[in-house]
N, CA, C and O atoms as a Tinker XYZ file with bonds, in Angstrom:
   372  protein
     1  N      3.119000  -56.368000  -43.351000    73     2
     2  CA     2.286000  -56.775000  -42.287000    64     1     3
     3  C      0.884000  -56.742000  -42.282000    63     2     4     5
     4  O      0.298000  -55.930000  -42.998000    81     3
     5  N      0.334000  -57.449000  -41.633000    73     3     6
     6  CA    -1.356000  -57.627000  -41.642000    64     5     7
     7  C     -1.651000  -57.655000  -40.500000    63     6     8     9
     8  O     -1.038000  -58.198000  -39.581000    81     7
     9  N     -2.917000  -56.888000  -40.460000    73     7    10
    10  CA    -3.879000  -57.229000  -39.055000    64     9    11
    11  C     -4.979000  -57.755000  -39.302000    63    10    12    13
    12  O     -5.847000  -57.334000  -40.068000    81    11
    13  N     -4.990000  -59.287000  -38.264000    73    11    14
    14  CA    -6.005000  -59.646000  -38.718000    64    13    15
    15  C     -7.455000  -59.418000  -38.124000    63    14    16    17
    16  O     -8.514000  -59.849000  -38.580000    81    15
    17  N     -7.176000  -58.344000  -36.579000    73    15    18
    18  CA    -8.696000  -58.024000  -36.415000    64    17    19
    19  C     -9.256000  -57.185000  -37.298000    63    18    20    21
    20  O    -10.484000  -57.156000  -37.388000    81    19
    21  N     -8.382000  -56.292000  -38.167000    73    19    22
    22  CA    -9.062000  -55.482000  -39.234000    64    21    23
    23  C     -9.118000  -56.335000  -40.533000    63    22    24    25
    24  O    -10.071000  -56.236000  -41.305000    81    23
    25  N     -8.289000  -57.002000  -40.709000    73    23    26
    26  CA    -8.166000  -57.390000  -41.831000    64    25    27
    27  C     -7.267000  -56.583000  -43.142000    63    26    28    29
    28  O     -7.232000  -56.742000  -44.363000    81    27
    29  N     -6.615000  -55.689000  -42.215000    73    27    30
    30  CA    -6.186000  -54.434000  -43.270000    64    29    31
    31  C     -4.714000  -55.219000  -43.926000    63    30    32    33
    32  O     -4.523000  -56.409000  -43.676000    81    31
    33  N     -3.856000  -54.531000  -44.661000    73    31    34
    34  CA    -2.522000  -54.629000  -44.819000    64    33    35
    35  C     -1.738000  -53.455000  -44.028000    63    34    36    37
    36  O     -2.480000  -52.481000  -43.897000    81    35
    37  N     -0.797000  -53.311000  -43.613000    73    35    38
    38  CA    -0.512000  -52.404000  -42.725000    64    37    39
    39  C      0.695000  -52.186000  -43.281000    63    38    40    41
    40  O      1.212000  -51.135000  -42.902000    81    39
    41  N      1.262000  -52.763000  -43.979000    73    39    42
    42  CA     2.612000  -52.284000  -44.589000    64    41    43
    43  C      3.396000  -53.333000  -45.155000    63    42    44    45
    44  O      3.374000  -54.443000  -44.622000    81    43
    45  N      4.198000  -53.082000  -46.333000    73    43    46
    46  CA     4.806000  -53.841000  -47.570000    64    45    47
    47  C      5.923000  -53.601000  -47.866000    63    46    48    49
    48  O      6.021000  -52.422000  -48.205000    81    47
    49  N      7.173000  -54.325000  -47.928000    73    47    50
    50  CA     8.365000  -54.157000  -47.803000    64    49    51
    51  C      9.126000  -55.184000  -48.799000    63    50    52    53
    52  O      8.572000  -56.283000  -48.793000    81    51
    53  N     10.120000  -55.116000  -49.552000    73    51    54
    54  CA    10.791000  -56.296000  -50.202000    64    53    55
    55  C     11.794000  -56.606000  -49.310000    63    54    56    57
    56  O     12.661000  -55.903000  -48.792000    81    55
    57  N     11.451000  -58.130000  -49.190000    73    55    58
    58  CA    12.215000  -58.926000  -48.698000    64    57    59
    59  C     14.130000  -59.044000  -49.275000    63    58    60    61
    60  O     14.647000  -58.840000  -50.373000    81    59
    61  N     14.605000  -59.383000  -48.186000    73    59    62
    62  CA    16.322000  -59.353000  -49.054000    64    61    63
    63  C     16.297000  -60.845000  -49.555000    63    62    64    65
    64  O     17.469000  -61.222000  -49.574000    81    63
    65  N     15.715000  -61.544000  -49.842000    73    63    66
    66  CA    15.907000  -62.723000  -50.662000    64    65    67
    67  C     14.799000  -62.840000  -51.835000    63    66    68    69
    68  O     13.697000  -62.292000  -51.774000    81    67
    69  N     15.284000  -63.688000  -52.984000    73    67    70
    70  CA    14.560000  -63.837000  -54.158000    64    69    71
    71  C     13.796000  -65.113000  -53.822000    63    70    72    73
    72  O     12.906000  -65.162000  -54.671000    81    71
    73  N     13.695000  -66.101000  -53.073000    73    71    74
    74  CA    13.233000  -67.273000  -53.458000    64    73    75
    75  C     12.833000  -67.757000  -51.855000    63    74    76    77
    76  O     13.774000  -68.292000  -51.267000    81    75
    77  N     11.634000  -67.642000  -51.129000    73    75    78
    78  CA    11.836000  -68.436000  -49.939000    64    77    79
    79  C     11.791000  -70.100000  -49.700000    63    78    80    81
    80  O     11.296000  -70.761000  -50.613000    81    79
    81  N     12.243000  -70.740000  -48.616000    73    79    82
    82  CA    12.228000  -72.301000  -48.534000    64    81    83
    83  C     10.769000  -72.451000  -48.385000    63    82    84    85
    84  O     10.067000  -71.462000  -48.171000    81    83
    85  N     10.294000  -73.600000  -48.485000    73    83    86
    86  CA     8.752000  -73.935000  -47.653000    64    85    87
    87  C      8.942000  -74.110000  -45.877000    63    86    88    89
    88  O      9.571000  -75.162000  -45.769000    81    87
    89  N      8.819000  -73.846000  -45.203000    73    87    90
    90  CA     7.611000  -73.052000  -45.318000    64    89    91
    91  C      7.739000  -71.763000  -45.455000    63    90    92    93
    92  O      6.705000  -71.099000  -45.535000    81    91
    93  N      8.846000  -71.195000  -45.507000    73    91    94
    94  CA     8.974000  -69.647000  -45.988000    64    93    95
    95  C      8.788000  -68.960000  -44.919000    63    94    96    97
    96  O      9.031000  -67.835000  -45.355000    81    95
    97  N      8.506000  -68.807000  -43.718000    73    95    98
    98  CA     8.310000  -68.154000  -42.302000    64    97    99
    99  C      7.587000  -69.204000  -41.284000    63    98   100   101
   100  O      6.760000  -70.086000  -41.517000    81    99
   101  N      8.254000  -68.750000  -39.970000    73    99   102
   102  CA     7.951000  -69.590000  -39.228000    64   101   103
   103  C      6.037000  -68.611000  -38.975000    63   102   104   105
   104  O      5.448000  -67.614000  -39.392000    81   103
   105  N      5.782000  -69.956000  -37.892000    73   103   106
   106  CA     4.454000  -69.304000  -37.933000    64   105   107
   107  C      3.911000  -68.357000  -36.642000    63   106   108   109
   108  O      2.807000  -67.854000  -36.431000    81   107
   109  N      5.181000  -68.335000  -35.867000    73   107   110
   110  CA     5.511000  -67.667000  -34.798000    64   109   111
   111  C      6.148000  -66.580000  -34.507000    63   110   112   113
   112  O      6.593000  -66.207000  -35.593000    81   111
   113  N      6.593000  -65.549000  -33.401000    73   111   114
   114  CA     7.893000  -65.035000  -33.367000    64   113   115
   115  C      8.724000  -65.883000  -32.682000    63   114   116   117
   116  O      8.304000  -66.894000  -32.120000    81   115
   117  N      9.860000  -65.547000  -32.688000    73   115   118
   118  CA    10.957000  -66.551000  -31.379000    64   117   119
   119  C     11.993000  -64.988000  -31.053000    63   118   120   121
   120  O     12.013000  -63.915000  -31.656000    81   119
   121  N     12.694000  -65.433000  -29.956000    73   119   122
   122  CA    13.786000  -64.992000  -29.503000    64   121   123
   123  C     13.287000  -64.046000  -28.617000    63   122   124   125
   124  O     12.114000  -64.058000  -28.246000    81   123
   125  N     14.350000  -62.984000  -28.148000    73   123   126
   126  CA    13.853000  -61.944000  -26.839000    64   125   127
   127  C     13.436000  -60.761000  -27.711000    63   126   128   129
   128  O     13.395000  -59.709000  -27.073000    81   127
   129  N     13.146000  -60.668000  -28.881000    73   127   130
   130  CA    12.702000  -59.205000  -29.610000    64   129   131
   131  C     11.503000  -59.714000  -30.368000    63   130   132   133
   132  O     10.936000  -58.781000  -30.938000    81   131
   133  N     11.108000  -60.517000  -30.502000    73   131   134
   134  CA     9.990000  -61.437000  -31.148000    64   133   135
   135  C      9.846000  -61.172000  -32.172000    63   134   136   137
   136  O      8.810000  -60.612000  -32.530000    81   135
   137  N     10.993000  -61.527000  -33.157000    73   135   138
   138  CA    11.358000  -61.532000  -34.558000    64   137   139
   139  C     10.389000  -62.420000  -35.252000    63   138   140   141
   140  O      9.801000  -63.244000  -34.552000    81   139
   141  N     10.136000  -62.375000  -36.521000    73   139   142
   142  CA     9.510000  -63.223000  -37.338000    64   141   143
   143  C     10.777000  -63.739000  -38.153000    63   142   144   145
   144  O     11.590000  -62.982000  -38.682000    81   143
   145  N     10.833000  -65.054000  -38.182000    73   143   146
   146  CA    12.019000  -65.705000  -38.745000    64   145   147
   147  C     11.400000  -66.245000  -40.319000    63   146   148   149
   148  O     10.203000  -66.482000  -40.479000    81   147
   149  N     12.385000  -66.383000  -41.378000    73   147   150
   150  CA    12.200000  -66.984000  -42.438000    64   149   151
   151  C     13.260000  -67.651000  -43.157000    63   150   152   153
   152  O     14.378000  -67.331000  -42.752000    81   151
   153  N     13.242000  -68.331000  -43.931000    73   151   154
   154  CA    14.353000  -68.517000  -44.950000    64   153   155
   155  C     14.218000  -68.394000  -46.422000    63   154   156   157
   156  O     13.134000  -68.335000  -47.003000    81   155
   157  N     15.713000  -68.348000  -47.151000    73   155   158
   158  CA    15.616000  -67.908000  -48.366000    64   157   159
   159  C     16.427000  -67.854000  -49.157000    63   158   160   161
   160  O     17.430000  -67.324000  -48.680000    81   159
   161  N     16.587000  -68.229000  -50.522000    73   159   162
   162  CA    18.136000  -68.501000  -50.962000    64   161   163
   163  C     18.871000  -69.163000  -49.969000    63   162   164   165
   164  O     18.614000  -70.259000  -49.473000    81   163
   165  N     19.907000  -68.329000  -49.692000    73   163   166
   166  CA    20.955000  -68.981000  -48.690000    64   165   167
   167  C     20.927000  -68.355000  -47.390000    63   166   168   169
   168  O     21.988000  -68.362000  -46.766000    81   167
   169  N     19.988000  -67.851000  -46.899000    73   167   170
   170  CA    19.630000  -66.993000  -45.949000    64   169   171
   171  C     18.894000  -67.341000  -44.784000    63   170   172   173
   172  O     17.972000  -68.148000  -44.900000    81   171
   173  N     19.206000  -66.782000  -43.526000    73   171   174
   174  CA    18.050000  -66.875000  -42.635000    64   173   175
   175  C     17.721000  -65.213000  -42.589000    63   174   176   177
   176  O     18.628000  -64.397000  -42.752000    81   175
   177  N     16.699000  -64.919000  -42.413000    73   175   178
   178  CA    16.294000  -63.232000  -42.665000    64   177   179
   179  C     15.183000  -63.285000  -41.638000    63   178   180   181
   180  O     14.541000  -64.311000  -41.414000    81   179
   181  N     14.954000  -61.917000  -40.911000    73   179   182
   182  CA    13.898000  -61.454000  -39.699000    64   181   183
   183  C     12.987000  -60.513000  -40.250000    63   182   184   185
   184  O     13.428000  -59.750000  -41.109000    81   183
   185  N     11.967000  -60.441000  -39.960000    73   183   186
   186  CA    11.344000  -59.156000  -40.001000    64   185   187
   187  C     10.988000  -58.547000  -38.524000    63   186   188   189
   188  O     10.479000  -59.313000  -37.706000    81   187
   189  N     11.156000  -57.651000  -38.287000    73   187   190
   190  CA    11.074000  -56.942000  -37.453000    64   189   191
   191  C      9.698000  -55.716000  -37.219000    63   190   192   193
   192  O      9.772000  -54.512000  -37.463000    81   191
   193  N      8.675000  -56.357000  -36.762000    73   191   194
   194  CA     7.889000  -55.174000  -36.390000    64   193   195
   195  C      7.770000  -54.158000  -35.840000    63   194   196   197
   196  O      6.830000  -53.368000  -35.930000    81   195
   197  N      8.993000  -54.055000  -35.031000    73   195   198
   198  CA     9.099000  -52.560000  -33.915000    64   197   199
   199  C      9.317000  -51.664000  -34.883000    63   198   200   201
   200  O      8.811000  -50.542000  -34.875000    81   199
   201  N     10.190000  -52.158000  -35.904000    73   199   202
   202  CA    10.654000  -50.993000  -36.691000    64   201   203
   203  C     10.321000  -51.207000  -38.331000    63   202   204   205
   204  O     10.740000  -50.400000  -39.161000    81   203
   205  N      9.687000  -52.141000  -38.627000    73   203   206
   206  CA     9.106000  -52.652000  -39.890000    64   205   207
   207  C     10.360000  -53.205000  -41.145000    63   206   208   209
   208  O     10.229000  -53.379000  -42.356000    81   207
   209  N     11.786000  -53.402000  -40.072000    73   207   210
   210  CA    12.893000  -53.400000  -40.882000    64   209   211
   211  C     12.754000  -55.177000  -41.378000    63   210   212   213
   212  O     12.105000  -56.028000  -40.769000    81   211
   213  N     13.370000  -55.334000  -42.335000    73   211   214
   214  CA    13.789000  -56.664000  -42.673000    64   213   215
   215  C     15.132000  -56.949000  -43.076000    63   214   216   217
   216  O     15.590000  -56.137000  -43.879000    81   215
   217  N     15.979000  -58.004000  -42.690000    73   215   218
   218  CA    17.349000  -58.154000  -42.707000    64   217   219
   219  C     17.526000  -59.571000  -42.571000    63   218   220   221
   220  O     16.684000  -60.366000  -42.154000    81   219
   221  N     19.072000  -59.903000  -43.085000    73   219   222
   222  CA    19.637000  -61.095000  -43.082000    64   221   223
   223  C     20.386000  -61.114000  -41.495000    63   222   224   225
   224  O     21.190000  -60.284000  -41.071000    81   223
   225  N     19.932000  -62.147000  -40.886000    73   223   226
   226  CA    20.685000  -62.854000  -39.657000    64   225   227
   227  C     21.898000  -63.604000  -40.133000    63   226   228   229
   228  O     22.924000  -63.424000  -39.477000    81   227
   229  N     21.948000  -64.389000  -41.131000    73   227   230
   230  CA    22.833000  -65.359000  -40.853000    64   229   231
   231  C     22.605000  -65.921000  -42.797000    63   230   232   233
   232  O     21.615000  -65.950000  -43.529000    81   231
   233  N     24.382000  -66.360000  -43.054000    73   231   234
   234  CA    23.655000  -66.997000  -44.419000    64   233   235
   235  C     24.933000  -68.401000  -44.297000    63   234   236   237
   236  O     26.059000  -68.338000  -43.804000    81   235
   237  N     24.226000  -69.614000  -44.956000    73   235   238
   238  CA    24.924000  -70.673000  -45.149000    64   237   239
   239  C     24.501000  -71.475000  -46.137000    63   238   240   241
   240  O     23.330000  -71.201000  -46.401000    81   239
   241  N     24.989000  -72.474000  -46.903000    73   239   242
   242  CA    24.971000  -73.025000  -48.371000    64   241   243
   243  C     23.710000  -73.713000  -47.804000    63   242   244   245
   244  O     22.649000  -73.428000  -48.359000    81   243
   245  N     23.682000  -74.698000  -46.633000    73   243   246
   246  CA    22.811000  -75.382000  -46.316000    64   245   247
   247  C     21.271000  -74.776000  -46.471000    63   246   248   249
   248  O     20.299000  -75.525000  -46.570000    81   247
   249  N     21.203000  -73.836000  -46.477000    73   247   250
   250  CA    19.657000  -73.109000  -46.074000    64   249   251
   251  C     19.584000  -72.948000  -47.888000    63   250   252   253
   252  O     18.642000  -72.213000  -48.184000    81   251
   253  N     20.097000  -73.291000  -48.720000    73   251   254
   254  CA    19.389000  -73.077000  -50.144000    64   253   255
   255  C     18.554000  -74.393000  -50.261000    63   254   256   257
   256  O     17.640000  -74.517000  -51.075000    81   255
   257  N     18.906000  -75.279000  -49.460000    73   255   258
   258  CA    18.360000  -76.778000  -49.928000    64   257   259
   259  C     17.164000  -77.313000  -48.355000    63   258   260   261
   260  O     16.679000  -78.422000  -48.129000    81   259
   261  N     17.008000  -75.828000  -47.433000    73   259   262
   262  CA    16.190000  -76.434000  -46.499000    64   261   263
   263  C     14.772000  -77.051000  -46.743000    63   262   264   265
   264  O     14.155000  -77.028000  -47.807000    81   263
   265  N     14.416000  -77.545000  -45.689000    73   263   266
   266  CA    12.992000  -78.044000  -46.154000    64   265   267
   267  C     12.364000  -78.323000  -44.787000    63   266   268   269
   268  O     12.662000  -79.314000  -44.119000    81   267
   269  N     11.288000  -77.196000  -44.326000    73   267   270
   270  CA    10.771000  -77.364000  -43.293000    64   269   271
   271  C     11.769000  -76.559000  -42.179000    63   270   272   273
   272  O     12.998000  -76.521000  -42.236000    81   271
   273  N     10.643000  -75.733000  -40.837000    73   271   274
   274  CA    11.542000  -75.487000  -40.289000    64   273   275
   275  C     10.753000  -75.437000  -38.865000    63   274   276   277
   276  O      9.524000  -75.491000  -38.820000    81   275
   277  N     11.488000  -75.339000  -37.823000    73   275   278
   278  CA    10.459000  -75.107000  -36.521000    64   277   279
   279  C     11.615000  -73.936000  -35.732000    63   278   280   281
   280  O     12.831000  -73.864000  -35.911000    81   279
   281  N     10.942000  -73.289000  -35.037000    73   279   282
   282  CA    11.289000  -71.885000  -34.308000    64   281   283
   283  C     11.015000  -71.858000  -32.893000    63   282   284   285
   284  O      9.896000  -71.425000  -32.619000    81   283
   285  N     11.878000  -72.271000  -31.736000    73   283   286
   286  CA    11.297000  -72.560000  -30.355000    64   285   287
   287  C     10.770000  -70.733000  -30.006000    63   286   288   289
   288  O     10.964000  -69.827000  -30.816000    81   287
   289  N     10.212000  -70.576000  -28.867000    73   287   290
   290  CA    10.276000  -69.205000  -28.406000    64   289   291
   291  C     10.782000  -68.964000  -27.907000    63   290   292   293
   292  O     10.462000  -67.964000  -27.265000    81   291
   293  N     12.155000  -69.606000  -27.628000    73   291   294
   294  CA    13.357000  -68.915000  -26.912000    64   293   295
   295  C     14.405000  -68.711000  -27.932000    63   294   296   297
   296  O     15.573000  -68.441000  -27.651000    81   295
   297  N     14.008000  -68.831000  -28.950000    73   295   298
   298  CA    14.548000  -68.234000  -30.465000    64   297   299
   299  C     15.757000  -69.584000  -31.119000    63   298   300   301
   300  O     16.582000  -69.227000  -31.961000    81   299
   301  N     15.747000  -70.578000  -30.803000    73   299   302
   302  CA    16.248000  -71.129000  -31.668000    64   301   303
   303  C     15.604000  -72.077000  -33.136000    63   302   304   305
   304  O     14.559000  -72.724000  -33.192000    81   303
   305  N     16.346000  -71.927000  -33.907000    73   303   306
   306  CA    15.769000  -71.990000  -35.371000    64   305   307
   307  C     16.167000  -73.226000  -35.874000    63   306   308   309
   308  O     17.315000  -73.160000  -36.313000    81   307
   309  N     15.472000  -74.736000  -36.017000    73   307   310
   310  CA    15.881000  -75.756000  -36.394000    64   309   311
   311  C     15.423000  -76.101000  -38.019000    63   310   312   313
   312  O     14.242000  -75.974000  -38.342000    81   311
   313  N     16.341000  -76.498000  -38.898000    73   311   314
   314  CA    15.771000  -76.771000  -40.489000    64   313   315
   315  C     16.177000  -78.017000  -40.837000    63   314   316   317
   316  O     17.142000  -78.408000  -40.180000    81   315
   317  N     15.756000  -78.783000  -41.664000    73   315   318
   318  CA    16.403000  -79.856000  -42.403000    64   317   319
   319  C     16.754000  -79.334000  -43.631000    63   318   320   321
   320  O     16.213000  -78.440000  -44.282000    81   319
   321  N     18.199000  -80.332000  -43.978000    73   319   322
   322  CA    18.567000  -80.019000  -44.958000    64   321   323
   323  C     19.262000  -80.977000  -45.575000    63   322   324   325
   324  O     20.233000  -81.294000  -44.888000    81   323
   325  N     19.178000  -81.639000  -46.681000    73   323   326
   326  CA    19.485000  -83.074000  -46.809000    64   325   327
   327  C     19.301000  -84.080000  -46.157000    63   326   328   329
   328  O     18.243000  -84.616000  -46.488000    81   327
   329  N     19.852000  -84.625000  -45.345000    73   327   330
   330  CA    20.062000  -86.066000  -44.291000    64   329   331
   331  C     20.289000  -85.032000  -43.229000    63   330   332   333
   332  O     19.982000  -85.490000  -42.129000    81   331
   333  N     20.717000  -83.805000  -43.178000    73   331   334
   334  CA    21.093000  -83.222000  -41.918000    64   333   335
   335  C     19.951000  -82.631000  -41.283000    63   334   336   337
   336  O     18.915000  -82.487000  -41.932000    81   335
   337  N     20.047000  -82.170000  -39.742000    73   335   338
   338  CA    19.442000  -81.351000  -39.162000    64   337   339
   339  C     20.185000  -80.149000  -38.766000    63   338   340   341
   340  O     21.167000  -80.171000  -38.024000    81   339
   341  N     19.778000  -79.316000  -39.186000    73   339   342
   342  CA    20.651000  -78.014000  -38.779000    64   341   343
   343  C     19.893000  -77.328000  -37.477000    63   342   344   345
   344  O     18.716000  -77.453000  -37.140000    81   343
   345  N     20.960000  -76.555000  -36.852000    73   343   346
   346  CA    20.574000  -75.710000  -35.753000    64   345   347
   347  C     20.869000  -74.441000  -36.017000    63   346   348   349
   348  O     21.949000  -74.356000  -36.602000    81   347
   349  N     20.261000  -73.247000  -35.791000    73   347   350
   350  CA    20.869000  -71.588000  -35.304000    64   349   351
   351  C     20.343000  -70.784000  -34.492000    63   350   352   353
   352  O     19.266000  -70.248000  -34.756000    81   351
   353  N     21.145000  -70.501000  -33.114000    73   351   354
   354  CA    20.879000  -70.269000  -32.183000    64   353   355
   355  C     20.543000  -68.532000  -32.238000    63   354   356   357
   356  O     21.480000  -67.787000  -31.950000    81   355
   357  N     19.092000  -67.871000  -32.641000    73   355   358
   358  CA    18.897000  -66.746000  -32.930000    64   357   359
   359  C     18.427000  -66.053000  -31.499000    63   358   360   361
   360  O     17.794000  -65.008000  -31.651000    81   359
   361  N     18.594000  -66.383000  -30.441000    73   359   362
   362  CA    18.454000  -66.033000  -28.887000    64   361   363
   363  C     18.688000  -64.626000  -28.977000    63   362   364   365
   364  O     17.813000  -63.855000  -28.584000    81   363
   365  N     19.960000  -64.117000  -29.533000    73   363   366
   366  CA    20.597000  -62.645000  -29.398000    64   365   367
   367  C     20.186000  -62.009000  -30.225000    63   366   368   369
   368  O     20.172000  -60.813000  -29.935000    81   367
   369  N     19.715000  -62.320000  -31.453000    73   367   370
   370  CA    19.143000  -61.923000  -33.055000    64   369   371
   371  C     18.241000  -60.323000  -32.367000    63   370   372
   372  O     17.615000  -59.590000  -33.133000    81   371
C-alpha cells in the first residue's frame, strides 16, 4: 500500500497469483467495499485496504488469456479474453 501524499510505502504483501495480466490492477476501487481488483494467472483477486488482505474472488480459464480490463464503480468487471468480452459481477464481493 502506497500513500501518495507522503510518498511512503505503508504495507507490502505477497499476491495470491504468480503472474498478473495487463494492466494487472484496476485504476480505481470498485464495489460496495471499495476493493482494488486485479487479474493474475487464472484468477480475479482483490486487495482490501480495510484489513490489508489480498484474496482470490474467482477463477476461470479465460482470465489466463485476459487483455485489458474495466471496473465500474458499482463493481462490474469487464475484460477481453481472445475474441470474447467477459463480465464478472463483483458488487457483492
